[in-house]
TORMARZA-297708 format. One record per atom (N, C-alpha, C): atom name; residue in three letters; residue number from 0; x, y, z. Coordinates in Angstrom, 2 decimals, m for minus. Atoms other than C-alpha are relative to their C-alpha. Layout:
N
+----+-----+-----+---------+---------+---------+
:  a :   r :   k :      xx :      yy :      zz :
+----+-----+-----+---------+---------+---------+
: CA : Ala : NUM :       X :       Y :       Z :
...
+----+-----+-----+---------+---------+---------+
REM end
This chain:
116
+----+-----+-----+---------+---------+---------+
:  a :   r :   k :      xx :      yy :      zz :
+----+-----+-----+---------+---------+---------+
:  N : Met :   0 :    1.39 :   m1.38 :   m0.19 :
: CA : Met :   0 :   m0.22 :    0.22 :   m0.05 :
:  C : Met :   0 :    0.98 :    0.98 :   m0.11 :
:  N : Glu :   1 :   m0.71 :   m1.33 :    0.92 :
: CA : Glu :   1 :    1.50 :    3.20 :   m1.40 :
:  C : Glu :   1 :   m0.52 :    1.21 :    1.24 :
:  N : Arg :   2 :    0.52 :   m0.58 :   m1.33 :
: CA : Arg :   2 :    1.68 :    5.97 :    2.00 :
:  C : Arg :   2 :    0.07 :    1.47 :   m1.21 :
:  N : Arg :   3 :   m0.43 :   m1.23 :   m0.24 :
: CA : Arg :   3 :    0.54 :    9.15 :    1.48 :
:  C : Arg :   3 :    0.87 :    0.54 :    0.14 :
:  N : Arg :   4 :   m1.47 :   m1.14 :   m0.17 :
: CA : Arg :   4 :    3.16 :   12.46 :    0.73 :
:  C : Arg :   4 :   m0.75 :    0.44 :    1.82 :
:  N : Gly :   5 :    1.12 :   m0.75 :   m1.23 :
: CA : Gly :   5 :    2.20 :   14.00 :    4.48 :
:  C : Gly :   5 :    0.10 :   m1.13 :    1.51 :
:  N : Glu :   6 :    0.53 :    1.40 :   m1.37 :
: CA : Glu :   6 :    1.22 :   10.70 :    6.54 :
:  C : Glu :   6 :    1.11 :   m0.26 :    0.66 :
:  N : Val :   7 :   m0.68 :    0.33 :   m1.25 :
: CA : Val :   7 :    3.15 :   10.10 :    9.39 :
:  C : Val :   7 :    0.51 :   m1.14 :   m0.34 :
:  N : Ser :   8 :    0.26 :    0.57 :    0.24 :
: CA : Ser :   8 :    4.93 :    7.32 :    8.89 :
:  C : Ser :   8 :    0.60 :   m1.19 :    1.44 :
:  N : Ala :   9 :   m0.99 :   m0.15 :   m0.91 :
: CA : Ala :   9 :    7.35 :    6.65 :   12.12 :
:  C : Ala :   9 :   m0.70 :    0.56 :    1.26 :
:  N : Ile :  10 :   m0.17 :   m0.39 :   m0.89 :
: CA : Ile :  10 :    6.53 :    7.87 :   16.10 :
:  C : Ile :  10 :    1.00 :   m0.69 :    0.94 :
:  N : Ile :  11 :   m0.60 :    0.33 :   m1.64 :
: CA : Ile :  11 :    8.85 :    7.94 :   18.74 :
:  C : Ile :  11 :   m0.78 :    0.74 :    1.04 :
:  N : Glu :  12 :    1.01 :   m0.92 :   m1.01 :
: CA : Glu :  12 :    6.51 :    9.30 :   21.64 :
:  C : Glu :  12 :    0.73 :    0.41 :    1.13 :
:  N : Glu :  13 :   m0.76 :   m0.98 :   m0.96 :
: CA : Glu :  13 :    7.09 :   11.34 :   24.50 :
:  C : Glu :  13 :    0.18 :   m1.44 :    1.14 :
:  N : Gly :  14 :   m0.21 :    1.22 :   m1.03 :
: CA : Gly :  14 :    8.50 :    8.63 :   27.42 :
:  C : Gly :  14 :    0.89 :   m0.96 :   m0.65 :
:  N : Cys :  15 :   m0.54 :    0.61 :   m0.31 :
: CA : Cys :  15 :   10.76 :    7.05 :   25.44 :
:  C : Cys :  15 :    1.12 :    0.88 :   m0.48 :
:  N : Lys :  16 :   m1.38 :   m0.56 :    0.50 :
: CA : Lys :  16 :   14.11 :    6.96 :   24.57 :
:  C : Lys :  16 :    0.90 :   m0.79 :   m0.77 :
:  N : Phe :  17 :   m0.38 :    0.89 :    1.23 :
: CA : Phe :  17 :   16.51 :    5.98 :   21.65 :
:  C : Phe :  17 :    1.31 :    0.27 :   m0.52 :
:  N : Glu :  18 :   m1.64 :   m0.36 :    0.21 :
: CA : Glu :  18 :   20.25 :    5.47 :   21.51 :
:  C : Glu :  18 :    0.29 :   m0.78 :   m1.54 :
:  N : Gly :  19 :   m0.53 :    0.57 :    0.94 :
: CA : Gly :  19 :   21.79 :    4.92 :   18.08 :
:  C : Gly :  19 :    0.00 :    0.63 :   m1.58 :
:  N : Asn :  20 :    0.61 :   m0.57 :    1.82 :
: CA : Asn :  20 :   21.19 :    5.38 :   14.28 :
:  C : Asn :  20 :   m1.49 :   m0.16 :   m0.50 :
:  N : Leu :  21 :    1.05 :    0.61 :   m0.05 :
: CA : Leu :  21 :   17.40 :    5.73 :   13.31 :
:  C : Leu :  21 :    0.23 :    0.68 :   m1.50 :
:  N : Ser :  22 :   m0.06 :   m0.55 :    1.26 :
: CA : Ser :  22 :   16.64 :    6.31 :    9.50 :
:  C : Ser :  22 :   m1.83 :   m0.72 :   m0.35 :
:  N : Phe :  23 :    1.58 :   m0.10 :   m0.05 :
: CA : Phe :  23 :   12.85 :    6.32 :    8.46 :
:  C : Phe :  23 :   m0.37 :    0.27 :   m1.52 :
:  N : Asn :  24 :    0.14 :   m0.21 :    1.02 :
: CA : Asn :  24 :   11.19 :    5.99 :    5.22 :
:  C : Asn :  24 :   m1.18 :    0.91 :    0.15 :
:  N : Gly :  25 :    1.23 :   m0.77 :   m0.22 :
: CA : Gly :  25 :    8.80 :    8.67 :    4.85 :
:  C : Gly :  25 :   m0.02 :    0.97 :    1.45 :
:  N : Thr :  26 :   m0.36 :   m1.29 :   m1.05 :
: CA : Thr :  26 :    8.06 :   11.45 :    7.56 :
:  C : Thr :  26 :   m0.50 :   m0.49 :    1.24 :
:  N : Ala :  27 :    0.37 :    0.80 :   m1.32 :
: CA : Ala :  27 :    8.91 :   10.43 :   11.23 :
:  C : Ala :  27 :   m0.51 :    1.51 :    1.26 :
:  N : Arg :  28 :    0.31 :   m1.08 :   m0.84 :
: CA : Arg :  28 :    7.30 :   12.77 :   14.22 :
:  C : Arg :  28 :    1.23 :   m1.06 :    1.46 :
:  N : Ile :  29 :   m1.18 :    0.75 :   m1.32 :
: CA : Ile :  29 :   10.18 :   12.06 :   17.60 :
:  C : Ile :  29 :   m0.83 :    1.47 :    1.03 :
:  N : Ala :  30 :    0.26 :   m0.87 :   m1.35 :
: CA : Ala :  30 :    8.52 :   13.69 :   20.90 :
:  C : Ala :  30 :    0.79 :   m0.10 :    1.18 :
:  N : Gly :  31 :   m0.54 :    0.84 :   m1.34 :
: CA : Gly :  31 :   11.07 :   11.16 :   23.35 :
:  C : Gly :  31 :    1.02 :    0.61 :   m0.51 :
:  N : Ile :  32 :   m1.26 :    0.19 :   m0.22 :
: CA : Ile :  32 :   14.58 :   11.20 :   23.95 :
:  C : Ile :  32 :    0.49 :   m0.39 :   m1.59 :
:  N : Val :  33 :   m1.40 :    0.49 :    0.76 :
: CA : Val :  33 :   17.43 :   10.39 :   20.99 :
:  C : Val :  33 :    1.08 :    0.53 :    0.00 :
:  N : Asn :  34 :   m1.22 :   m0.21 :    0.15 :
: CA : Asn :  34 :   20.66 :   10.43 :   21.20 :
:  C : Asn :  34 :    1.29 :   m1.00 :   m1.26 :
:  N : Gly :  35 :   m0.34 :    0.46 :    0.93 :
: CA : Gly :  35 :   22.72 :    9.44 :   17.99 :
:  C : Gly :  35 :    0.16 :    0.53 :   m1.45 :
:  N : Ser :  36 :    0.74 :   m0.57 :    1.09 :
: CA : Ser :  36 :   21.43 :   10.29 :   14.86 :
:  C : Ser :  36 :   m1.37 :   m0.46 :   m0.75 :
:  N : Val :  37 :    1.37 :    0.33 :    0.33 :
: CA : Val :  37 :   18.39 :   10.73 :   12.94 :
:  C : Val :  37 :    0.41 :    0.03 :   m1.83 :
:  N : Phe :  38 :   m0.54 :    0.04 :    1.07 :
: CA : Phe :  38 :   17.93 :    9.98 :    8.88 :
:  C : Phe :  38 :   m1.37 :   m0.40 :   m0.47 :
:  N : Ser :  39 :    1.22 :    0.60 :    0.61 :
: CA : Ser :  39 :   14.46 :   10.11 :    6.65 :
:  C : Ser :  39 :    0.35 :    1.45 :   m1.75 :
:  N : Asn :  40 :    0.41 :   m0.08 :    1.13 :
: CA : Asn :  40 :   13.79 :   10.40 :    2.92 :
:  C : Asn :  40 :   m0.67 :    1.25 :   m0.05 :
:  N : Asp :  41 :    1.24 :   m1.75 :    0.27 :
: CA : Asp :  41 :   10.87 :   13.06 :    3.66 :
:  C : Asp :  41 :   m0.19 :    1.18 :    1.35 :
:  N : Thr :  42 :    0.29 :   m0.70 :   m0.94 :
: CA : Thr :  42 :   10.23 :   15.11 :    6.64 :
:  C : Thr :  42 :    0.20 :   m0.57 :    1.72 :
:  N : Val :  43 :    0.12 :    0.93 :   m1.29 :
: CA : Val :  43 :   11.23 :   14.95 :   10.46 :
:  C : Val :  43 :   m0.47 :    1.35 :    0.78 :
:  N : Val :  44 :    0.74 :   m0.85 :   m0.74 :
: CA : Val :  44 :    9.26 :   16.61 :   12.86 :
:  C : Val :  44 :    0.05 :    0.31 :    1.67 :
:  N : Ile :  45 :   m0.65 :    0.28 :   m1.80 :
: CA : Ile :  45 :   10.56 :   17.27 :   16.39 :
:  C : Ile :  45 :   m0.77 :    0.41 :    0.74 :
:  N : Ser :  46 :    1.10 :   m1.00 :   m0.96 :
: CA : Ser :  46 :    7.76 :   17.90 :   18.80 :
:  C : Ser :  46 :    0.78 :    0.67 :    1.44 :
:  N : Glu :  47 :   m0.29 :   m0.75 :   m1.47 :
: CA : Glu :  47 :    7.82 :   20.06 :   21.79 :
:  C : Glu :  47 :   m0.18 :   m0.67 :    0.64 :
:  N : Gly :  48 :    0.06 :    0.39 :   m1.27 :
: CA : Gly :  48 :    9.43 :   18.52 :   24.66 :
:  C : Gly :  48 :    0.92 :   m1.28 :   m0.50 :
:  N : Ala :  49 :   m1.28 :    1.41 :    0.44 :
: CA : Ala :  49 :   11.62 :   15.87 :   22.75 :
:  C : Ala :  49 :    1.52 :    0.87 :    0.36 :
:  N : Ile :  50 :   m1.08 :   m0.73 :   m0.28 :
: CA : Ile :  50 :   14.82 :   16.36 :   23.65 :
:  C : Ile :  50 :    1.11 :   m0.89 :   m0.73 :
:  N : Ile :  51 :   m0.64 :    1.03 :    0.83 :
: CA : Ile :  51 :   17.19 :   15.07 :   20.55 :
:  C : Ile :  51 :    1.89 :    0.64 :    0.04 :
:  N : Asn :  52 :   m1.93 :   m0.35 :   m0.38 :
: CA : Asn :  52 :   21.46 :   14.93 :   21.29 :
:  C : Asn :  52 :    0.18 :   m0.93 :   m1.72 :
:  N : Ala :  53 :   m0.61 :    0.56 :    1.47 :
: CA : Ala :  53 :   22.40 :   14.03 :   17.24 :
:  C : Ala :  53 :   m0.32 :    1.07 :   m1.36 :
:  N : Asp :  54 :   m0.52 :   m0.70 :    1.35 :
: CA : Asp :  54 :   23.02 :   14.73 :   13.47 :
:  C : Asp :  54 :   m1.81 :   m0.03 :   m0.70 :
:  N : Ile :  55 :    0.86 :    0.20 :    0.98 :
: CA : Ile :  55 :   20.00 :   15.16 :   11.03 :
:  C : Ile :  55 :    0.03 :    0.04 :   m1.20 :
:  N : Asn :  56 :   m0.46 :   m0.35 :    1.38 :
: CA : Asn :  56 :   20.13 :   14.31 :    7.57 :
:  C : Asn :  56 :   m1.70 :   m0.19 :   m0.34 :
:  N : Ala :  57 :    0.85 :    0.37 :    0.86 :
: CA : Ala :  57 :   16.35 :   14.80 :    5.86 :
:  C : Ala :  57 :   m0.44 :    1.25 :   m1.53 :
:  N : Asn :  58 :   m0.05 :   m1.54 :    1.21 :
: CA : Asn :  58 :   14.32 :   17.01 :    2.95 :
:  C : Asn :  58 :   m0.53 :    1.01 :    0.69 :
:  N : Ile :  59 :    0.81 :   m0.93 :   m0.82 :
: CA : Ile :  59 :   12.17 :   18.77 :    5.77 :
:  C : Ile :  59 :    0.64 :   m0.20 :    1.33 :
:  N : Ile :  60 :   m0.59 :   m0.06 :   m1.68 :
: CA : Ile :  60 :   13.55 :   19.39 :    9.52 :
:  C : Ile :  60 :   m1.14 :    0.96 :    0.99 :
:  N : Ile :  61 :    0.72 :   m0.76 :   m0.57 :
: CA : Ile :  61 :   10.56 :   20.72 :   11.72 :
:  C : Ile :  61 :    0.39 :   m0.20 :    1.30 :
:  N : Ile :  62 :   m0.41 :   m0.17 :   m1.14 :
: CA : Ile :  62 :   11.93 :   21.86 :   14.99 :
:  C : Ile :  62 :   m1.20 :    0.19 :    0.99 :
:  N : Ala :  63 :    0.74 :   m0.55 :   m1.48 :
: CA : Ala :  63 :    9.67 :   22.58 :   18.88 :
:  C : Ala :  63 :    0.62 :   m0.55 :    1.07 :
:  N : Gly :  64 :   m0.41 :    0.65 :   m0.80 :
: CA : Gly :  64 :   11.54 :   20.75 :   20.63 :
:  C : Gly :  64 :    1.72 :    0.25 :    0.68 :
:  N : Ser :  65 :   m0.71 :    0.07 :   m0.06 :
: CA : Ser :  65 :   15.04 :   20.78 :   21.87 :
:  C : Ser :  65 :    0.93 :   m1.01 :   m0.63 :
:  N : Val :  66 :   m0.93 :    1.56 :    1.04 :
: CA : Val :  66 :   18.31 :   19.33 :   19.41 :
:  C : Val :  66 :    1.26 :    0.95 :    0.43 :
:  N : Lys :  67 :   m1.75 :    0.02 :   m0.10 :
: CA : Lys :  67 :   21.70 :   19.56 :   19.91 :
:  C : Lys :  67 :    0.73 :   m0.82 :   m0.98 :
:  N : Gly :  68 :   m0.84 :    0.89 :    1.45 :
: CA : Gly :  68 :   23.64 :   18.45 :   16.59 :
:  C : Gly :  68 :    0.06 :    0.75 :   m1.08 :
:  N : Asn :  69 :   m0.05 :   m0.65 :    1.19 :
: CA : Asn :  69 :   24.37 :   19.42 :   13.13 :
:  C : Asn :  69 :   m1.93 :   m0.74 :   m0.93 :
:  N : Ile :  70 :    1.44 :    0.96 :    0.82 :
: CA : Ile :  70 :   21.07 :   19.30 :   10.97 :
:  C : Ile :  70 :    0.59 :    0.43 :   m1.98 :
:  N : Lys :  71 :   m0.54 :    0.13 :    1.56 :
: CA : Lys :  71 :   21.83 :   18.92 :    7.01 :
:  C : Lys :  71 :   m2.37 :   m0.23 :   m0.19 :
:  N : Ala :  72 :    1.55 :    0.61 :    1.02 :
: CA : Ala :  72 :   17.65 :   19.23 :    5.14 :
:  C : Ala :  72 :    0.75 :    0.85 :   m1.39 :
:  N : Ser :  73 :   m0.11 :   m0.61 :    1.42 :
: CA : Ser :  73 :   17.76 :   20.02 :    1.47 :
:  C : Ser :  73 :   m0.87 :    0.72 :   m0.72 :
:  N : Ser :  74 :    0.55 :   m1.44 :    0.23 :
: CA : Ser :  74 :   15.15 :   22.13 :    1.16 :
:  C : Ser :  74 :   m0.34 :    0.49 :    1.53 :
:  N : Arg :  75 :    0.02 :   m1.09 :   m1.04 :
: CA : Arg :  75 :   13.89 :   23.62 :    4.80 :
:  C : Arg :  75 :   m0.04 :   m0.34 :    1.32 :
:  N : Val :  76 :   m0.12 :    0.71 :   m1.88 :
: CA : Val :  76 :   14.55 :   23.76 :    8.78 :
:  C : Val :  76 :   m0.88 :    1.08 :    0.13 :
:  N : Glu :  77 :    0.48 :   m1.12 :   m0.65 :
: CA : Glu :  77 :   11.79 :   25.49 :   10.47 :
:  C : Glu :  77 :    0.38 :   m0.37 :    1.47 :
:  N : Ile :  78 :   m0.43 :    0.61 :   m1.29 :
: CA : Ile :  78 :   12.32 :   25.95 :   14.05 :
:  C : Ile :  78 :   m1.05 :    1.49 :    0.31 :
:  N : Leu :  79 :    0.84 :   m0.81 :   m0.14 :
: CA : Leu :  79 :    9.41 :   27.01 :   15.74 :
:  C : Leu :  79 :   m0.26 :   m0.28 :    1.63 :
:  N : Lys :  80 :   m0.55 :   m0.57 :   m1.86 :
: CA : Lys :  80 :    8.84 :   28.51 :   19.60 :
:  C : Lys :  80 :   m1.09 :   m1.45 :    0.61 :
:  N : Pro :  81 :   m1.34 :   m0.65 :   m1.33 :
: CA : Pro :  81 :    9.88 :   27.22 :   22.32 :
:  C : Pro :  81 :    0.93 :   m1.04 :   m0.38 :
:  N : Ala :  82 :   m0.95 :    0.47 :    0.15 :
: CA : Ala :  82 :   12.08 :   25.22 :   20.53 :
:  C : Ala :  82 :    1.66 :    0.57 :    0.43 :
:  N : Arg :  83 :   m1.23 :   m0.15 :   m0.48 :
: CA : Arg :  83 :   16.08 :   25.15 :   21.49 :
:  C : Arg :  83 :    0.81 :   m0.56 :   m0.84 :
:  N : Phe :  84 :   m1.11 :    1.27 :    1.20 :
: CA : Phe :  84 :   19.13 :   24.48 :   19.04 :
:  C : Phe :  84 :    0.87 :    0.59 :    0.43 :
:  N : Glu :  85 :   m1.38 :   m0.39 :   m0.58 :
: CA : Glu :  85 :   22.40 :   24.08 :   19.35 :
:  C : Glu :  85 :    0.93 :   m0.85 :   m1.60 :
:  N : Gly :  86 :   m0.97 :    0.79 :    1.03 :
: CA : Gly :  86 :   24.70 :   23.15 :   16.17 :
:  C : Gly :  86 :    0.13 :    0.81 :   m1.06 :
:  N : Ile :  87 :   m0.22 :   m0.38 :    1.44 :
: CA : Ile :  87 :   25.55 :   23.82 :   12.72 :
:  C : Ile :  87 :   m1.84 :   m0.07 :   m1.11 :
:  N : Ile :  88 :    0.91 :    0.24 :    0.25 :
: CA : Ile :  88 :   22.59 :   23.86 :   10.67 :
:  C : Ile :  88 :   m0.04 :    0.66 :   m2.18 :
:  N : Thr :  89 :   m0.20 :    0.02 :    1.42 :
: CA : Thr :  89 :   22.94 :   23.56 :    6.09 :
:  C : Thr :  89 :   m1.41 :   m0.72 :   m0.71 :
:  N : Thr :  90 :    1.42 :    0.40 :    0.24 :
: CA : Thr :  90 :   19.75 :   24.06 :    4.34 :
:  C : Thr :  90 :    0.11 :    1.15 :   m1.02 :
:  N : Pro :  91 :   m0.14 :   m1.01 :    1.31 :
: CA : Pro :  91 :   18.84 :   26.33 :    0.95 :
:  C : Pro :  91 :   m1.29 :    0.99 :    0.69 :
:  N : Ser :  92 :    1.34 :   m0.39 :   m0.91 :
: CA : Ser :  92 :   15.64 :   27.36 :    3.46 :
:  C : Ser :  92 :    0.21 :    0.08 :    1.52 :
:  N : Leu :  93 :    0.52 :   m0.14 :   m1.78 :
: CA : Leu :  93 :   15.27 :   28.65 :    7.46 :
:  C : Leu :  93 :   m0.59 :    0.90 :    0.19 :
:  N : Ile :  94 :    0.84 :   m0.80 :   m1.06 :
: CA : Ile :  94 :   12.63 :   30.05 :    9.24 :
:  C : Ile :  94 :    0.37 :   m0.12 :    1.55 :
:  N : Val :  95 :    0.16 :    0.25 :   m1.22 :
: CA : Val :  95 :   12.87 :   30.89 :   12.75 :
:  C : Val :  95 :   m0.73 :    1.16 :    0.54 :
:  N : Glu :  96 :    0.88 :   m0.60 :   m0.09 :
: CA : Glu :  96 :   10.30 :   31.73 :   14.47 :
:  C : Glu :  96 :    0.15 :    0.99 :    1.22 :
:  N : Glu :  97 :   m0.47 :   m0.88 :   m1.51 :
: CA : Glu :  97 :   10.37 :   34.72 :   17.21 :
:  C : Glu :  97 :    0.09 :   m0.70 :    1.26 :
:  N : Gly :  98 :    0.33 :    1.06 :   m1.49 :
: CA : Gly :  98 :   10.66 :   33.18 :   20.88 :
:  C : Gly :  98 :    1.13 :   m1.04 :    0.15 :
:  N : Val :  99 :   m0.80 :    1.36 :   m0.13 :
: CA : Val :  99 :   13.23 :   30.31 :   19.97 :
:  C : Val :  99 :    1.35 :    0.18 :    0.37 :
:  N : Ile : 100 :   m1.02 :   m0.39 :   m0.24 :
: CA : Ile : 100 :   16.50 :   29.87 :   21.33 :
:  C : Ile : 100 :    1.38 :   m0.80 :   m0.74 :
:  N : Phe : 101 :   m0.98 :    0.52 :    0.73 :
: CA : Phe : 101 :   19.39 :   29.49 :   18.68 :
:  C : Phe : 101 :    1.34 :    0.29 :    0.39 :
:  N : His : 102 :   m1.22 :    0.16 :   m0.29 :
: CA : His : 102 :   23.14 :   28.75 :   19.50 :
:  C : His : 102 :    0.74 :   m0.59 :   m0.94 :
:  N : Gly : 103 :   m1.05 :    1.13 :    0.53 :
: CA : Gly : 103 :   24.96 :   27.88 :   16.69 :
:  C : Gly : 103 :    0.08 :    0.41 :   m1.61 :
:  N : Thr : 104 :   m0.28 :   m1.31 :    1.18 :
: CA : Thr : 104 :   25.50 :   28.84 :   12.75 :
:  C : Thr : 104 :   m0.91 :   m0.55 :   m1.08 :
:  N : Thr : 105 :    0.45 :    0.46 :    1.44 :
: CA : Thr : 105 :   23.78 :   28.23 :    9.34 :
:  C : Thr : 105 :    0.75 :    0.27 :   m0.97 :
:  N : Lys : 106 :   m1.42 :   m0.18 :    1.20 :
: CA : Lys : 106 :   25.88 :   27.55 :    5.91 :
:  C : Lys : 106 :   m2.24 :   m0.19 :   m0.84 :
:  N : Met : 107 :    0.92 :   m0.30 :    0.69 :
: CA : Met : 107 :   22.68 :   28.68 :    3.51 :
:  C : Met : 107 :    0.65 :   m0.27 :   m1.48 :
:  N : Arg : 108 :    0.26 :    0.92 :    1.84 :
: CA : Arg : 108 :   22.73 :   26.61 :   m0.36 :
:  C : Arg : 108 :   m0.91 :   m0.03 :   m0.63 :
:  N : Asp : 109 :    1.17 :    0.27 :    1.09 :
: CA : Asp : 109 :   20.97 :   27.12 :   m3.24 :
:  C : Asp : 109 :    0.00 :   m1.79 :    0.15 :
:  N : Lys : 110 :    0.94 :    0.82 :    0.58 :
: CA : Lys : 110 :   18.52 :   24.43 :   m3.91 :
:  C : Lys : 110 :    0.95 :   m0.91 :   m1.83 :
:  N : Lys : 111 :   m0.39 :    0.76 :    1.56 :
: CA : Lys : 111 :   19.81 :   21.62 :   m6.73 :
:  C : Lys : 111 :   m1.01 :    0.20 :   m0.61 :
:  N : Asn : 112 :    0.74 :    0.21 :    0.93 :
: CA : Asn : 112 :   18.33 :   22.49 :   m9.92 :
:  C : Asn : 112 :   m0.27 :   m1.28 :   m1.22 :
:  N : Thr : 113 :   m0.38 :    1.24 :    1.00 :
: CA : Thr : 113 :   17.12 :   19.04 :  m10.99 :
:  C : Thr : 113 :   m1.01 :    0.28 :   m1.07 :
:  N : Gln : 114 :    0.56 :   m0.16 :    1.02 :
: CA : Gln : 114 :   15.20 :   20.71 :  m13.83 :
:  C : Gln : 114 :    0.90 :    0.06 :   m1.34 :
:  N : Thr : 115 :   m0.53 :   m0.50 :    1.03 :
: CA : Thr : 115 :   16.47 :   20.69 :  m17.21 :
:  C : Thr : 115 :   m0.56 :    0.84 :   m1.26 :
+----+-----+-----+---------+---------+---------+
REM end
């Protein structure tokens, strides 16, 4: 059965703790504690209350929790209040909401043009 775009395919709920490398196909929502690395070919959503000490690599990354690590997004990163972020962000598009605590640097790059 084919998943619809944007449908959550994996959840790490509040109260769960994971250490290691997480790899998802599709959208993943994390509300617990993760130490290690996170990869998705789609979207990673870090919910309010989540504590992430990991590098994250995904198409779209949305953060409302606490993240310490380096993140790379091929499309965009959104950091929403009351998020806390510490690390390096590499993305072509960055949205930071007022009230976010941001300790880090950004590396902005152009989206790769895949059309000919």
